[in-house]
N, C-alpha and C positions, 0 to 999 in steps of 0.2 A: 569559423568565428564562434566563440563561446557566448551563449546568451543565458541570462538567468531566467527563472520562471516568470518573474514580473514583466520582463521585456517581451517574452513570448506571448503572454496573455494580452499585453497592450497591442502587440503587432496583430494578433488574430482578431482582436476587438475592432481595430481600425480596418483591417482587410475585409472582414465580413459585416461591418457596420452593426455590431452587436454591443450591448452594454458590457462594461468590464466585469461586473458581478456575474453575469450570465456565463461569460467565457471562463471565468475563474471556477465556477461551479462545474462546468463541463470538464475542465482539466483535472480538477481534484476528485471527481466522482469515481473514476476508475480505481484510484488508490484507496478511496474510502471503501469501495466494494471489496477489494482484496483484504483490507484490514478486518472487515466484518466477517468474511469467510474464515480467516485464520483465528479470529477471536472466538468463534463458535466452538473451536476445539476439534473439529472433524479433520483438520489438516489435509484437506483436499488441495490438489494443485489447481491454480487459477491462471489461465492463459490470457494475456492481454495481447491482441493482435498487433504485430509489428513491434512489440516491446519485449516480450519474453514470458516465461513460465515462472510463476512464484509457487514454490512448494516448500514443505517442511520435511526434513530428514527424520524418519521415525526413531532412529537411534538417538538423535539429538533431543527429541521430546522425552525419551526414557531417561536420559542423563539429567535433563533439567528437572523432571519430576522427582527423581531420586534426590537431587540436591535440595529441592524445596522441602521435601518430606524430612530430610535430615535436619535442615535448619529449624523446622517447626518443632521437631522432637527435642532439639537442644534448648529452645527458648522456654 
């Protein structure tokens, strides 16, 4: 059965008798952390237990940097 994020948050809120806002913060925190690590530019891998490893391919970073630099030079 496919559930969307809001349904999962509502279910967890009811199951553990917690406020919706608190459960939503807990669900979103792990992705906020991944976003912060990647935004810093160190491109470290971030593992979320039972979910996966988020990492950045160094060659992709070089390619994007090259494109960005090229676009700035043209402007």
